[in-house]
N, C-alpha and C positions, 0 to 999 in steps of 0.2 A: 981450139975445141969449140964446137957450136953448142947452142941451147938444145935441151931435150924437146922432142916433137910435141909433147902434151903440156908444155909450159903455158900457163894462162897469159903471160905477157906477150907470147907470140901470136895469140888469137885476138886479143883486145885491140880495137882500133886506136889510132893515135889520139891523144887528148882525153881518154876515158879511163875510168877505174873499174877493174874487173870485180863483179859481185857474184859469189858462188850461189847456186840454187836455181830452181825452175822459175819461181815467181819473179825474182830480180831480172832474169834473162828475158821474161815476157815483157816486163815493164820497160826494160832497156830497148826491146825490139819494137815497141808500140810507137807509132808516129805522133800520138796525142801528147799534149803537155802534161807534166806531172800533176799540176793543181787540178786538172780536169779529172784525172784518174782518182785523186784523193776525194774529190767531191762526189763522184759516182759511187765510190766505195762506202762513204758515209751514208748516202741516200739508201743504198741497198741494205745497209745494216739497220737503219731506222725502220724500213719497211718490214724486214724480217722480225725485228723485235716487236713491232706492233701486231703482226699476225700471231706471234706466240702469246702475247698478252690477251688478245681477244679469245683465242682458243682456251686459255686457262680460265678466263672469266666465265665462259659458257659452261665449261665442265663443273666449276664450283656452283653455279646457279642451278644446274640440273641436279647435282648431288644434294643441294639444300632443299629443293622441292621434294625430292624423293624421300628425304629424311623426315620432312615435315608431314607428308602424307602418312608415313608409317607411324608417326607419333599420334596423329588424330585417330587413326583406325585402331591401333594397338594400345588401348587405354590401360591394359593390364601389364604393360611392359615394365620390368623392374628398373631398367636403366634409362627410361624415357624422361624427357624434360617437360611433359605435358603440365599445363597450369590449370587452375580452377575454371577460368573463363572458356577453356576448350572442353572441359568435361561437362559443365552445367547444361549446355544446350542438348547434349545427347541424353542426359537424364530427363529433361523436360519432354523430349520427343518420345521417349519410352513410356512416360506416364500418360501421354495423350494418344498413344497408339491403340489400335483395336484390341491388342492383347492385354492392355492395362485395365485398371479398375474403371468400370462403366459409370458415367455420371448420369443421374436420373433427372436433373433439373431442379428448379426452385418454384415455390408457390407463395404468392402474397395473399395473406388472409387478414381479415379484421374480425374481432370477437367482441360482442357486447351482451352482457347478461342483465335482464330486467328482473330485479328482485321482487317487484310487485306482481307481474304476470308469470314469473318463473319461466321465462323463455330466453333462450340464447339465440342471438342473431349472428349468423355466420355470413360474412361478406367475402365472396370469392372475387378478388380483384384481377389478378393476372398470373400467368406462369411464364417461365423463361427457360431457355436451353433444355428443352424437353428431351431431344434425342438427336445426336449428330448423324450426319449422313443422309439428309433428305428431309423434305417436309412431310407433315402428317395432317390428319383432320381430327384434332383433339376435342374432347369434351370431358367434363368433370362430373363425378357422382359423389354426393355428400350424404353421410348417414352418421348416426350415433349408436353406440353399442347397446343402449337400453331400449331402443325402438327398432327392432329388426324389420318391421314392415313399413317403415317411413323413411323415405330418402328423396333427395332432390337431384335432378339432372339438369345441367346447363345445355344450352344449344350447341350445336357443332360448329366449330370454326375451321374453315377450309384452308388447307395449304399453308400452315404456319407452325413454327416451333415456339412462338411467343404469343399465345392467345391472350386477349383481354376479355375477361368474362363480364365483370361488373354486374354480378347477380348476387342477390341476398336471399337466404332461406332461414326459417325459424324452426326450432325444436323446443317442445315443452319438456323441461327437465326440472323436477323439484330440487330445491336447494340442497336437501340432505342427500340427494343422489349424485351431485356434481363430483365429489371426490372419486367415485368409482366409475365414471362415465368416460368413454374415449371417443373423440371425434375422428372420423375416418373420411379422408378425401382421396378418391381414386381417379386417375386420369387414364382415358382410353383413346385409342386411335379408331375412329369410326370407319366401318366397312359395311357397305350396304347388303352384300349377299354372303357374308361369312362372319365368323366370330370376331368380335372386336378385340383388338390387340391391347393388352395392358401397357401403359407407358410409365407408371410409377404411382406411388401412393404415400400419403401422410397419415400417421397415427399419432394423435395428440391427446394424451391424458389430461382431462380438464382439471384434475386435482392438482396439477403442477403449474396451472396458469392463474395469475392474479386477475380475477374478473371484477375487481372493484372499479376498474377504469376501462375505457375503450382501448383495446389493443389492436395494433396493426403491424405485422412483422412479415419478413421473408423467412420461409421455412424450407430446408432442403428436403427433397423427395427421396424416398427410399425405393428399393425394389418391390415389385408387386408381391402380394401374398402368394404362397405356393399353391394354395387351393382357393378357388373362388367359392363364394357362398352358394348353397344349393339353389338351383333355379327350378321353377315349376314348369318350364317349357318355353317354346318360342312359336310364333305364328307369322306366316308370310302371307301378305296380301298386297294388292295394288289399288291405287286410287286414281280416278280420272274425273275431271270436272270441266263441263262446257258452259261458260258464262252466258252465252246467248240463249241457250235453252234451259239453263238451270239444272242440268242432269249431272248428278253425282253417282258415279259407278264404282262399286266396291266389288272386287274379285277376290274371294277367299281361295287361296291357292293350296297351302298345306301347313301342317304343324309338325313339330319334332321335339324330342326330349321331354314328352309328357311322362308323368309318373306311371310306372307299370301298374297293371291291375285295372285300368279303365275299361269298362264294358263296351260302351258305344259312344265315343266322343263326337261332339258336333259343335258348331260355332253359331252363336247368336249375334246378329248385327243390329244394333240399336242406334237410333238417331234422336238426339235431344235438342230442343229449341228453347232458349231462355230458361235453362235449368229445369225443364219439364220433359217427361217422356213423350215422344212424338210418334215415331214409326219404328217398326222392328221386322226383321226377317231372320230366317235360320236355314242352315244347310242340312243336308241329309246326314245321318249318323254313319260312322264307319266302325265296324265291329272288330273288337279285340286287337287294337294296334295303338302303339305309343307314337306313331308317326303317320297320322292319317293324311290322305291326299283328297282334296275336295274339288278345286277348280270350278267354283260356282260363282256366278255374277249376280249382283243385285243393284238396281238403279232406283235412286231417290230423286224426287223433284225438289230442288232447293233454290229459291230465287237468289240472284247475286246480292241483293240488298240484305239478305239474312244469312249469308254464308259465314260471316264473322260471329254470329250468335249461335252457331250450331256446334254441338258436341257429338262426336262419333265414337261409339264404344263397341268393341268386338270382344266377346266373352266365350271361352271354351267351357262347355258343359259336358256332363256325362249322364247318359240316360239311366245308368245304374245307381246314381246317387239317391239317397233318401229324399223325401219330400222336404222342401224348404232348405235344402242344403245349399252351400255357397258354390259358385262356379270354380273351376280349376284355376282360372286366372283371367285377367282382363287387360285390354290395351285401350287407352283413352287418347283420342286425337281431336284437334281443334285449336281455336285461338287461346283457350285456357289451359292447354296441355303444356308440357315442358320437355326438354331434352330431345331424344330421337323422334318421338311422335310429333312434337311441334315442328321439327325440321321436315318431316315427311309431309305434313299438312302444308307447310310453306312451299315446298318443292312442287306439290300438286297445283297450287294457285299460280306459281311462277311459270309453270309449263302447262298452260291450259290445253285441253284436248289430247294430251299425251298421257298414257298410263304410267304411273311411277310405282314400282314394286320395291318392297323392302321387308326384311325380317325384323320382328320386334320381340323382345323378351316379355313374357307375361308377368303382370304385376298382381300382387294380392288384391282380392276383390274389395276388401274393406278400405284399402288405401285409395283405390280409384273412386269408390263411393264417397269417401271423405272429401276428395277434391271436387267432385261433381256437386255435392250438396243438393240433391234432387228435391224438387217441389212436387206437389200433387200432379197427376198425369194431365197433360195438355190435350185438349180437344179443340183444335183450331185448324181451319182450312185457309191457306195462304193463296193469294192470287199468283199464278205462275204465267210466265210468258209463253206464247204459242211456240211449240217446237217445230 
């Protein structure tokens, strides 16, 4: 009897051992040596494992970044693992954002009280961090609550949030009135043709300050008062000076915000030399208006050698006022002026031959007269250059 046809021993070649399965048959039919096949299989396995590890690492890293981003944004998550050093920067940024509490800046002041003359010397040193988001043209206005008609204005500092004033002013305050007196310092952003923007203010009750010694401190500024003190009006005029001919031209343009009830307001322009009245002109009156428009020009001959000794005063009067009544208000310009009028005078000298126009708030007449300290009228003819 012979062997069955499907017997493996009948298909296997002589000298070999039959191995069931597909892979052993492929290996047996491959002409390569067995050690080469084993090495190739090991290399392929290492390559596959490396690829799998790289893919797993990339997936883990992406998941970790995504989770970390969710933790930083979602600070209110109950199951997050956010720590304090991640939360604190967000809190700081919220406080400094435009929607947070506005910071008004700081002001450095020195205070000195002279018990002999009963005067307090207020030294305006400097301000800092006035307003974020751009530069301004700041100036300061100083007053005390017991003297409504007396105040001091510094010159305007252009394009800065940290102006250095270095100006000193004095106020006469009797010693018994010190506990009930409040020192007020207001800071404004100067604007030549519109209302000046409040930047902040300081209200310091002098009864809470030890004036036995000279004090110098930084004080935080607060928000401006909701209502500004009542103004008597504003006057707009332009100045032009030509040094070669000595011509000073004053163009009275218009007024606004005058008190109601004025019958016929007009403007008187006066020129003083060495604290004595020298020359004067006046505009025509405008009937029944609190915002009269004049547009009248006046020219004075002032030698360049005397321009620093000249005081220019513009006063708004009303023809309906009784005899010897005071004017509605005055504006004083010149080398002895302060604040905005001094800045306007300096701009006129710095830009010779060019008219410089500006609005000015009217000051009480007594305050301006006190600064001028006028002497008897001057009758003097000065030599002038040929025009």
